[in-house]
N, C-alpha and C positions, 0 to 999 in steps of 0.2 A: 544136845550140843556136846562136842568132844571135850574131855577134861572138865566136865561140869562140876566136879567137886572142888575145883580151884576157887578160892575165895578172893574176890575182887571188890573194889569200890569204884565209884565214879562220881564226878561232879559235872554239872552242865551250865553253860552260859548261853542265855537266850538274848540275842540282840533283836530289838523291835522298836517300833514307834508307838507311843501312847497318845491317842487323841482324847481330848477331854473338854467338857463344857466349862465355861468361865467360872461357873459357880463353885466347882471343885477347887480350882486354884484360889479363888477368893476365900473359901473356907479355910484353906491352909494358912494363907496370909493372916487372916483374922486370928487363927489359933495361936500363931507365934507373935502376935501384936506387931505385925509389919504393916505400916501404913503406906506402903509403896503403891503408886498408881500403876495400872496396867496400860502400857502404850501399844496400840495395835497398828497404827499407821506409821510405818518407818520408811525413811528414804532409802534409795538404792545404796547410797554411800554408807548409811548407817548399817544396813544389812551386810554389806561386804566387811565392814569393820568389826561387826559383832560375831562373825564366824570364829569358831574356837578350835577347829581341827588343825592338825599339823600340815606341813607342806604336801605330804603324800595325798591328802584328801581334797586339795583345792579344786582339782578337776571335777570331783564328785559333788562338792559343796561350794558352789560359786558364791553363795550368800547364805546368811542366817535366815531361817524360814519362820521363826516363831515370834511371839510377842516379846516386848521388853519390859523391864521393871525400873522404877526410879530410885529405889532404896540404895544405900551405899553397899557395895559388894564386900563380902568378907575377905579377909586377907588370905592369900594363897599359902600353901605349905612350903613351897619352894620360892626362892628369890628369882629376880629377873622379870622380863616382860610378862605381863598378865593382861589378856584382852578385856577381862571384866573391869579391872581397875582403870585401864587406859581409856576404854570406851565411856565409862562413867565420867572421867575427867573431861573428855572432849565433848560428849553429847548429853550428859546428865542421865543416861540410861545404861543398862547392862543386860546381858543375856541371862537366861535361866542359869541357876547354880544347882542347888539340890531340891528346889521347890517341887518339880514334877516327880522326883523320886518319892517325896513325901506324899504326894497325891496318890501315887501307885501303892505306897505302903498301906494307906488307909483302906485300900480295896482288898488286901490279901488277908486270909484267915490265920496263917501261921506267924509266929514271931519272926519278924524280918527287920534286918538292920539296913540303914541307909549309909552308903559309903561314898562320900564325895571326894574323889581322888584329888581334886584341885585344892581343897582345904585340909584334907586329912592324910593324904598319901595313901599308899596301898597296904592295908593291913586288915585282915579279915579273920573272924572267928567262923571256921567252916563247919561248926555244929549248927549254924543257923543259915537261913536263906538271906540273901543280900540283894539290894538294888543299888546299881552304880550307873554313873554317866559314862559315856564312851565318846571320845573325840571324833570318831568316824560316823557317829549317828546324829542326825538332826531331824527336824520335823519335815513335813511335806507341804505342798501347796494345797489350797482349798479344794481344787478339783479332784486331786488324788485322794484327799481325806474323804470327800463325799463318795467317791467311787468305791473306796474300801469299806465304808460303814453304811452306805445306803440310806435307808429311810429313817434311821435314828437321828440324823442331823436335820433339824427343821430350819434353824437359822445358822447358816455356816459362819457368819461373822461372830457368833458367840462360842465358837469352837477353835481350839488351837491344838498343836501336836508337837511332840519333842521325842528325841531318841532316848531310850533307856536300855539298860542291861539287867536282866534278872538272873541271879546266880544261885544255884541250889546249894544246899548243905551236902556234905559227903554222904553218899547213899550206897547201899548194896543193890545189885540188879535183881530186885524181887518184885512181885506183884504189888506189894504195899508201897514201894518206892514209886513205881509207875503211876499208881493211883494218886499219890501225893503230888506228883508233877502234873498230872492231868487236871487235878482240881485247881491248882494255881494258874495254869494256862487258861483254863476255861473261864475262871473268874476275871482274869486280866483282859480277856477278849470281850467280855460283857455279852449282853443280849440286845435285841432290837429296841428295848426300852431303856437301856443304860445311858448314863451321861458320860460314858467313857468307852473306849474300844482300842485294843492293841492289835497291831497287824505288822507284817514284815514287808520289806521292799527288797529290791535286787541288791542293795548294799548291805543287807543284814546277813549275819552268819549264825550258826548254831554249833558251839564247840563242846566237845566231850573230853574230859580228863579221866584217864583210867589209871588206877593205882592199886596198891595193896591196902588191906585194912590198917588203920592208924591205931597204934597201941594206946590203951587207956593211960598207962603210966608214962612219965617223962622218959625220954631217951631218944636215940637216933631214929629219924623217920625211916620207915622201910622203903626199899626200892627193889625193882626187879633184878634178878640175877643176870649177869652178862649173857649167858647162852640164850635165855629167853629173848632178850633184846636183839641179839644177833639174828635169831630166826625171824623175829618180827620185822626187822629191817629187810631181810631177804624176801619175805612174803610181799612186803610193800614194793620192792623193786620189781618183782615178777608181775604183780597185779595192779599197780597204780593206775595204769591206763584203763584197765577194765573197771576198776572201782570208780573212776571218774565218770563213767557213763551212768552211774546212779544219781548224779547230781546235775543241777541245772547248768546250762552253758555259762551262766554268769559266775560259776564257781570252778571253771575249768581253765586250762592253759590259754593265755591270750586275753582273758577278761581283765577288767580293771582290778578285781579282787586278787587275781593271780599276780598282777604286777606289784601289789602292795603287801598282802599278807597271807597268801596261800600259794607260794612258789612251789614248784615241783620238788620232790625229794630225789629226783633222778639226775640232777646236774652232773655229779661226779662220775656217773656211769655212762656218759656219752663217749663215743669213740674219740672225738676231738679232745675232750678234757683229759682222758686217760693217755692219749698219745703224747700230750704235752707234759703231764704230771707224773706218769707212772711207767718208767722204764722197768722197774720192778717194785715190789711193795715196800721195800726199805727206803726208796727214794721219795715216797709221797710225803709232802709237807703238811702234816696233820694240823699244826698250829696256825698256819697262815691261810688255810683253805677257807674261802667264803663263797656262798652260792652265786651262780651266775643267772642270767635272765632265762625265763621259761620260753617255750615255743611261742610263736606269734599268732597262732590261730586257735580259736576256742572250740572248734568243731570236734565231733567224735572221731572223725578221720584223722585229725591232727594228733589226737592222743595215740591212735594206733600207729601213725607214722613215727611219732616220738619213741614209742616202744621199740620199733624196728631199728631205730638208729642206735640203740643201746648195744653195748658189747655183749659177748656171750655170758651166760650165767657162770661159766667157769671162771672168767676173769672177775666178774662181780664177787664171787665167793672169795677170791684172793684178798679183797679189801675187807669184806664183812667178817670173815673168819681168820683174819691175820693173827699171827701168833702173839703179837705184842699189843693187841687191842685192849682198850679200857672203855668204860662207859663214856668218859669224856671224849675220847677219840671217835667212838661210834656216833655220839651226838654231833661232833664236828663234821663227820663224814656225811650224815644225813641232812644236816641243817646249817652247816657253816657256823657263823657267829650270831644268827638271828632266829627267833622263834617263828617267824612268819612263813612257815611252810605247811604243806598239806597235812603232814604229821610232824608235830614239834617234839623233838627229843631233848631240848635244852633244859627242861625242868627236872631231869632225872638226877642231876648231881647238885641241885641247889642246896644251900646251907642256911637259908633265911627263915626257916620255920614253916615254910609252905610245904604242902604235900609234894612228894616226888612222883610225878605222873608223866605219862605219855599223853599228849594232847592231839586229838583228831579235830582238825579245823575246817575241813573242806565243805561240810554240809551247808547248803543254803539256809537262810533264816527260816525257821518253822515254829509255829505254835500249835501244830497238829499233834495231839498226844500219840496217835498211832504211828506217825512218821518218826516221832522222837523215840518211842519204845523200840521200834525195829532197828533204828540206827544204833542205839546204845547196845542192843543185843548183838548187832553185827560187829561193832568195834571191840566189845569185850570178848566176843567169840574169836576175833583175830588174835588177841593176846593169849587166850586159852589154847588156841592152836599152836602158837609159837612156843608156849611152855611145854606142850605135849611133844612137839618135834624135838625140842632141846633135850627132853628127858629120854626120848626114844633113840635119838641118833647123835646126840652130843653136838659140840661146836668146835671140834679140834681143827687145826690148821689144814688138815687133809680132808675135811668134810667135802663130799662130792655130790651133795644134793639129794641124798637118799630120803625117801618118804614123800617127795613131791612128784607130780606126774611128769614134769619136764626137767630133764637134767641139762638141757640146752635151750636157748631162746630160739624156738622154731616158729614163733608167731602163733602158737596154738593155745596159749593161756586163756582161760575163760572163767567167768564167774560161776558157771555151773560146776566146774571141777573144784573151784575154791569152796563153794557151798557144800559139796560132797565131803571134802577134807574136813570141814568144820562140823559136819553133821548138823547144818543149820536147819532150823524149823521150816517145814513146807509153807506155812503161812507167811513167813518172812520172805521166802523165795518168790512167792506169788506177788507179794506187795512190791518187791523190787523189780520184778519183770514188768509190772504195770508202769512203774516210774520210768524205766528205760524206754518203753514204748512211747510214753508221753513226751519225754525229752527229745526223742528222735524225731518227733513231728514238729518241734519248735524251730 
């Protein structure tokens, strides 16, 4: 791998659904002296009222899919409408809170914290693994659960499912880290004789945060230098359409996920947007820019068409390598005011004690250790390539694309040339070629 001596860290977020036997839930309730009854047969009205996702997820989650509990809900961390409290007031039942997170915690071997965003807010110790709920993730119907887990479910009425998010501690990209991840994922998925099983659906994602090593002593959290981030942005502009072919159609332009939280980073680089906003680079309104809608078709052809609609790389460089650029302006250029893009730059300048990272959000949900390892090596490799290019060729205003195969957008960008630039491992190239072939047949 090029620039292999560069020290990076990463953290991963695995969105998945955990199916479990009723006995595991009951064991947790008994452990905390919760005398709640488990209510399985809910009316359609109750299921609609119990859904907890935001408005963006209503199309995906028309109703709550799990069982309900009769105990009083804990009070939320924030004021205002709370579906747990309101549903208990109306129906005497509530949806799951952190109960299924604790079921999962008892399965995992490493110290793992439960983070209930509803009651605790978002604050984590990233030296540990975490389990968290996610408003975009709910359980599945009985037929889907049985199809996913097969013969281990004998009596489907004794099984339920709920969405969870498994969040790693901060790790270096080493064999020991990948072994730790593999162990947790393998245990969470269970075996044919387990009373639980984790799996992914088309609504799940797998996010990777890439950053610099966090210092042991107190002080400012490290962040990447601006030239490295400029070259990373330039690489993403050139290769986003090709990288998208590594992912399932459900994670590409035009999919439900693309409409919600993996919007293209290419919005500003379209001809129409630049014609409206950029007579010259000094006239671009960095502060008011916000991302527009992605293309409407999720096919590989649409990604290629979108690439061809972009302006020349020369004009792209005018924005990315502008003389007055800052990290905040680059984040605005690539993501507007929201994190919900294929690659999220908005965390790079945060001051809330969280690591300053670039977040790669496009990968479909996966609990496959091999797929996880290769994707982490790929995205950390992109950052290493960007740092190498910044060191070799700089990021001055007159940078003309030296070091990359294409100085202009001639429609010739390819993953093969990108892998060559990265000196990416042959095993990874073969793995991704198989994925591309698989997704092309879908």
